[in-house]
N, C-alpha and C positions, 0 to 999 in steps of 0.2 A: 466515612470517616472510621477511624481506629481509635480506641480508647484503651490505652495503655496505663502502667503503673504511674507514668509521668504527666499523664495529662491526654489530651486530645492530638492525634497525630493525622494530618489530613493526607490522604490517599491520591487525591486528585493530582493531574499531570498541569501543566501551565496550558494545555488546551483544553482543559475542562473534563478529563476523563480519567479514570483511574486503572487504564490498560495500556499494552504497549497497542499502538496502532500506526499505520502509515496514511497518509492523506494522499486520497487518488482524486486527480482532477479529470472530470470528462467533458471535453470540448466538443461543441456542436459545429459542424463545418459544412459548407456546400460541397456537393459531390462533385467537384471539378478538380482537373489538374493543377499540381502545385499548393493546394490547400494546406497539407500537411508539412510540407517543407516550409511555408510562411510561418508555421507555428514554431516548428524546431529552430528556425532561425534567429527567433526571439531570444534564444539561450544562448548563442553564439556570443562569444565575448564575455560571458559571465563565468561565475565560479559555480552556477547550477548545472549538476549532470542530470540527465534524462536515464532514470535507473530501470524503467519499465515502460511498455509500451504496446498497447492493444488496440485494434482498428476493427469497429464493426460498419460494415459498409451497407448502404441501401441504395435504393434508387434516387432518392432525392437529396440524401443527407449523408453523413459520415460522424461518427462517433470515436472521437481519439481520447483513448484512456490513458494519462501520464502517472507515474509516480517520479518524483523529483527529490534531488538530495536536499535541497532547502525549500519546503514548501512555502513558507510565509513569504519569501521574496519571488519564487515564482509565481504565488497567485497574483502578487501585485503586478510581475511583468504581464501577465496574462491578463488581467483586469484594465490594465492601463492600454493593453493592445487590443480592446474590444470584443475580445471573443466571448461568445456565450457560454459558461461553464458551470459545471455543479460540482461539490466537493462531497466525497464519500470516505468512510474509514475503511481499510483492509487490515487485516492480522497477516504478517508475514511469518514464516519461518524456514529453518534450513532442513532439508531433506536428509531424510537419514541412509546411511551408508547399507542400502539392502537393494536387493534386487527389484522389486515392486515399491518404491519408498511411496509414491501417491497412495497405495494400496494401503499402508499403514497409516496414513494422515486421515484417507477417508473412514478408515474402520474406527479409528478413533471418535472421530465427527458422528457417525451413525449411532455410535453406542450413546452419544448424547442427543441423538434426533436432531442433529443440525445440517442445516442444507448450506450446499456451498452455490453460490449464484453467478459468480466470475472466478476466475483463475488463470493467472499467468505469470512465469517466470522471470526475476528479476535480471537485468544484464550483469550485474556486480555480485561478488561472492565476498561478503564482508569477513568472514572467517574462512575462506577457502572451500567452503561448500556451497552446493546448489541452492537457491534461494525460489520460494514460491509464495506469491501474494494470494489471499483469498479474500473474497468478500463473502460473508456468512450472513444468516438471517438473524444470528443474536452474536454480535461479536463479544461481548463480555464473557457470555458462556463458552464461545469457541476458544477464548486466549485461555481461561481457567481449564477447560477440558484438555486442550493440546498441551500446556505447560505440566498439568499433573501426568500427562500420558508421558513425560519424559523428552518432548520437542523442545529445541531452543528457539525460542521467539526472536524475531528481529526488531529492534526498533529504530527510530528515526536517526539517534545518536549512532547507532551501528553503521548508517549508510554515509555519514558526514567523511568527506575528503579533504584532506589538507594539501592537497597537491594545486 
């Protein structure tokens, strides 16, 4: 909480954290043909858009990681469908217009001694620039570090579509 001249101002968001984050759903799937399609079809006919997708395949199972335009409604659909899932928080940012944009992101995080454990691009460009989502070992510190280094952070509000 922040204590200003006018009293106490809560900094937490409705989701209970005080930093911009995206909700990632990791879904555990059998490693067989058509399993991913079954997940993706659950969003057909809804206003929920799949903004990012990452697959990690192994011999017996696969892990599909999704970022959705409406995580609350998406969670409800996935839970109703019976998919085993885990939620995580990621930080997303616009990549700078440089020859090696990820190098500058990694440099800023390295200075803060932060590790990236997952990274993948988003399908959408909310402000016309490429966006990358990162799972880091300390999201609050990463948000602070990236913001103070001049990176434009992306929030779930930036990813809402009105079409």
